[in-house]
C-alpha positions as CSV (number, residue, x, y, z in Angstrom):
1,M,7.7,20.1,1.1
2,S,10.1,17.1,0.9
3,K,7.9,15.2,-1.5
4,N,7.8,18.3,-3.7
5,N,11.6,18.4,-3.6
6,I,11.8,14.8,-4.9
7,L,9.4,15.7,-7.7
8,V,11.6,18.7,-8.6
9,I,14.7,16.5,-8.7
10,I,13.1,13.9,-10.9
11,L,11.7,16.6,-13.2
12,L,15.1,18.3,-13.6
13,F,16.7,14.9,-14.4
14,F,14.3,14.3,-17.3
15,V,14.6,17.9,-18.6
16,L,18.4,17.7,-18.6
17,S,18.3,14.2,-20.1
18,K,16.4,15.4,-23.2
19,N,19.5,17.1,-24.4
20,V,21.4,13.8,-25.0
21,Y,24.4,14.3,-27.2
22,P,23.2,12.6,-30.4
23,Q,26.5,12.1,-32.1
24,H,28.1,10.4,-29.1
25,Q,27.9,6.6,-29.6
26,S,29.7,4.5,-27.1
27,T,29.6,0.9,-26.1
28,E,28.3,1.9,-22.7
29,G,25.2,3.5,-24.2
30,N,23.6,6.9,-23.8
31,V,21.1,5.8,-21.2
32,Y,22.3,3.5,-18.4
33,F,21.2,1.9,-15.2
34,G,23.4,0.8,-12.3
35,I,23.5,-0.9,-8.9
36,G,26.3,-0.9,-6.4
37,T,27.4,-1.0,-2.8
38,G,30.4,0.1,-0.7
39,L,32.1,0.4,2.6
40,S,31.2,3.6,4.4
41,T,31.3,5.3,7.7
42,F,29.4,8.3,9.2
43,V,31.4,11.2,10.4
44,G,30.7,14.4,12.3
45,G,29.4,15.1,15.8
46,E,27.4,12.8,17.9
47,F,26.0,11.0,14.9
48,G,29.4,10.2,13.5
49,H,30.5,8.8,16.8
50,R,27.4,6.5,17.3
51,F,27.1,5.3,13.7
52,E,30.6,5.1,12.5
53,M,31.8,1.9,10.7
54,R,31.6,-0.9,13.3
55,I,32.8,-4.4,12.9
56,T,32.0,-6.8,15.7
57,L,33.1,-10.4,16.4
58,P,31.4,-12.9,18.7
59,D,31.9,-11.9,22.3
60,Y,31.8,-15.1,24.3
61,Y,33.1,-13.6,27.5
62,G,30.7,-10.7,28.1
63,N,33.3,-7.9,27.5
64,N,30.5,-5.5,26.8
65,Y,30.5,-1.8,26.1
66,Y,29.4,-0.8,29.5
67,N,32.2,-2.5,31.4
68,G,34.3,0.6,30.7
69,Y,31.8,2.9,32.5
70,G,32.3,2.1,36.2
71,H,30.2,-1.1,36.4
72,N,31.3,-3.9,38.6
73,Y,28.8,-6.5,37.3
74,Y,29.6,-10.0,36.1
75,G,27.8,-12.0,33.5
76,G,28.1,-9.3,30.9
77,Y,24.7,-9.6,29.2
78,G,21.7,-7.5,29.9
79,Y,18.4,-6.8,28.1
80,Y,19.4,-6.1,24.4
81,D,23.1,-5.8,25.6
82,N,25.6,-6.9,23.1
83,Y,23.0,-8.4,20.8
84,Y,25.2,-7.8,17.8
85,D,28.3,-9.1,19.6
86,D,26.9,-12.6,19.5
87,Y,27.9,-12.9,15.9
88,T,30.1,-11.2,13.3
89,S,28.6,-8.1,11.9
90,L,29.6,-5.1,9.8
91,Y,27.7,-1.8,9.7
92,P,26.6,0.5,8.0
93,L,25.4,-1.4,5.0
94,Q,24.4,0.3,1.8
95,A,22.8,-0.4,-1.6
96,D,23.0,2.2,-4.4
97,F,20.7,2.6,-7.5
98,V,21.6,4.9,-10.4
99,M,19.8,6.0,-13.6
100,G,22.0,8.1,-15.9
101,V,22.1,9.8,-19.3
102,R,25.2,10.9,-21.2
103,T,24.6,14.4,-22.4
104,S,28.0,14.7,-24.1
105,K,31.4,13.0,-24.2
106,H,32.3,14.8,-21.0
107,L,29.1,15.0,-19.0
108,S,26.4,12.7,-17.6
109,V,23.3,13.5,-15.6
110,E,22.4,10.9,-12.9
111,L,19.5,10.3,-10.6
112,I,20.9,8.5,-7.6
113,S,19.0,6.7,-4.8
114,G,19.6,3.9,-2.4
115,V,19.4,2.6,1.1
116,I,21.9,2.9,4.0
117,W,21.2,1.3,7.4
118,H,23.0,0.8,10.6
119,Y,21.5,-1.5,13.3
120,N,24.5,-1.6,15.7
121,G,25.0,2.0,16.7
122,V,27.3,2.5,19.7
123,P,25.1,3.1,22.8
124,S,25.2,6.4,24.5
125,P,27.3,6.1,27.7
126,E,24.6,8.0,29.7
127,Y,23.3,5.7,32.4
128,T,22.0,5.9,36.0
129,N,22.2,3.4,38.9
130,G,19.5,2.7,41.5
131,R,18.1,0.1,43.8
132,Y,14.6,-1.5,43.8
133,G,13.2,-4.4,45.7
134,G,16.6,-5.4,47.1
135,D,18.3,-5.5,43.7
136,N,20.5,-3.0,42.0
137,Y,19.6,-1.8,38.6
138,T,21.1,0.2,35.8
139,D,19.1,2.4,33.3
140,R,21.0,2.7,30.0
141,Y,20.5,3.0,26.2
142,A,20.7,0.0,23.9
143,N,22.2,-0.1,20.4
144,G,20.8,2.5,18.1
145,N,19.1,1.8,14.7
146,Y,19.3,4.1,11.7
147,L,17.9,4.0,8.1
148,G,18.4,6.5,5.4
149,I,17.0,6.7,1.8
150,P,18.6,9.5,-0.3
151,V,17.3,10.8,-3.6
152,M,19.9,13.0,-5.4
153,L,20.4,14.7,-8.7
154,S,24.1,14.6,-9.7
155,L,26.4,15.7,-12.6
156,K,29.3,13.4,-13.6
157,Y,32.1,15.1,-15.5
158,Y,35.0,13.4,-17.4
159,P,37.7,16.1,-17.9
160,F,40.3,13.8,-19.7
161,V,38.2,12.1,-22.4
162,S,40.7,13.2,-25.2
163,Q,43.5,11.4,-23.3
164,N,41.4,8.3,-22.8
165,V,41.6,8.6,-19.0
166,P,38.2,7.7,-17.6
167,L,38.7,9.6,-14.4
168,Y,35.7,11.7,-13.3
169,I,34.4,14.0,-10.7
170,S,30.8,14.4,-9.7
171,G,28.6,16.4,-7.5
172,G,24.9,16.8,-6.7
173,Y,22.2,17.9,-4.4
174,G,19.1,16.2,-3.0
175,V,17.0,15.1,0.0
176,Q,17.1,12.0,2.3
177,Y,14.4,10.3,4.4
178,V,16.0,9.3,7.7
179,T,14.7,7.4,10.7
180,E,16.5,6.6,14.0
181,S,15.4,4.7,17.1
182,V,16.8,3.6,20.4
183,D,15.5,1.9,23.5
184,R,16.1,2.8,27.1
185,V,16.4,-0.4,29.1
186,R,16.6,-1.3,32.8
187,D,18.8,-4.2,33.9
188,F,18.6,-5.7,37.3
189,Y,21.5,-7.4,39.1
190,T,21.7,-9.6,42.2
191,Y,24.6,-10.4,44.4
192,D,26.3,-13.7,43.8
193,P,28.8,-14.9,46.4
194,Y,30.4,-17.3,43.9
195,Y,31.6,-14.3,41.8
196,G,31.9,-12.0,44.7
197,G,29.8,-9.4,42.9
198,S,26.6,-8.7,41.0
199,V,25.3,-10.7,38.1
200,Y,22.6,-9.9,35.6
201,S,19.2,-11.1,36.7
202,Y,16.6,-9.7,34.3
203,G,15.7,-6.6,32.4
204,Y,13.1,-4.9,30.3
205,P,12.7,-1.7,28.1
206,I,11.4,1.3,29.9
207,A,11.2,3.8,27.0
208,H,11.4,3.9,23.2
209,Y,12.6,6.9,21.3
210,Y,11.9,7.3,17.5
211,D,12.1,10.1,15.0
212,E,11.8,10.4,11.2
213,K,12.3,13.4,9.0
214,W,13.4,14.7,5.6
215,I,16.8,16.4,5.4
216,H,18.6,18.0,2.5
217,G,22.2,17.9,1.5
218,F,24.9,17.4,-1.1
219,R,27.4,14.8,-2.4
220,T,30.8,15.0,-4.1
221,A,32.7,12.1,-5.6
222,L,35.9,11.2,-7.4
223,G,35.9,8.0,-9.5
224,Y,37.4,5.9,-12.2
225,S,35.4,4.0,-14.8
226,F,36.3,0.7,-16.4
227,R,34.7,-1.2,-19.3
228,M,33.3,-4.7,-18.8
229,G,32.0,-5.5,-22.2
230,N,29.5,-4.4,-24.8
231,A,27.0,-2.1,-23.1
232,M,28.4,-2.9,-19.7
233,F,30.8,-0.8,-17.6
234,G,31.6,-0.1,-14.0
235,D,33.3,2.4,-11.7
236,V,35.2,2.7,-8.4
237,E,34.2,5.8,-6.5
238,F,35.2,7.7,-3.4
239,T,32.2,9.7,-2.1
240,Y,31.5,12.3,0.6
241,S,28.0,13.4,1.4
242,N,26.7,15.8,3.9
243,F,23.1,16.3,5.1
244,F,21.8,19.1,7.3
245,S,19.7,18.1,10.3
246,S,17.8,20.3,12.7
247,T,18.9,19.8,16.3
248,L,17.0,19.0,19.5
249,P,19.7,19.2,22.3
250,Y,17.7,17.1,24.8
251,S,16.8,14.3,22.5
252,P,18.6,11.0,23.0
253,L,18.7,10.4,19.2
254,A,22.0,11.2,17.5
255,M,20.5,12.7,14.4
256,D,18.6,15.2,16.6
257,R,21.9,16.2,18.3
258,T,24.0,16.7,15.1
259,S,23.6,19.5,12.6
260,N,25.8,18.0,9.8
261,I,25.5,14.3,9.1
262,G,28.5,13.3,6.9
263,N,29.3,10.0,5.3
264,L,32.5,8.8,3.6
265,S,32.2,5.9,1.2
266,L,34.4,3.8,-1.0
267,G,32.2,1.9,-3.4
268,T,31.7,0.3,-6.8
269,H,28.9,0.3,-9.3
270,F,28.0,-1.8,-12.3
271,Y,26.0,-0.4,-15.2
272,F,24.0,-1.6,-18.2
273,G,23.8,0.9,-21.1
274,F,21.3,1.4,-23.9
275,Q,21.8,3.3,-27.1
């Protein structure tokens, strides 16, 4: 069904693009292709909490995420723990790809795709403690991983062309292929008299959770275009998208526990036009 949805979106794009406004001649061109990126954050429910914008700096002292959840362990690093805190990182990351056609002075039709990924999701705070072979252990979740590939058909409308104000609004609908994974790990700790507490000894994964699915949703945007030269232009755009996900309450995956996966993005795109 999802592959059929993509075919319908692409077919609609080419049907609408056949009605290109023939008298409109601009330096940007009637047909254009673009690439872009931006800063974004997920919002809404459990998914928004785990995969919101996250900037990490090197953590040389082991001040890891789990210290705030009742642990009295020293050393700070367990299996997979704080892997992304060993260096500077920024997530989510995104890349956008656009193919568009101007149908009139006021309207364009765009086929939008791209990739957005987040490999440093905030771990779920759900954990359990136990004891085995004389050592204490903690079962917990590691950092979550997410990948999304949207395919959307969108209309871009310039309401103030006569005043030479290149402000536009746009909106569209489409589907997105999403995957998410997370490991459940077990960390063992032994008592160290030097520290007067437990230190990390060793650990290993005890479970791996993974899911992939197609979800559908919409996007809205407000932007401002600027000219860069003959047949080249760009824009700065503020975008909100929302995709609808079926829920599984007992799943450890955030996208299975959130019905509306929203994303706020401030990005820029650069286009090459053809007459």
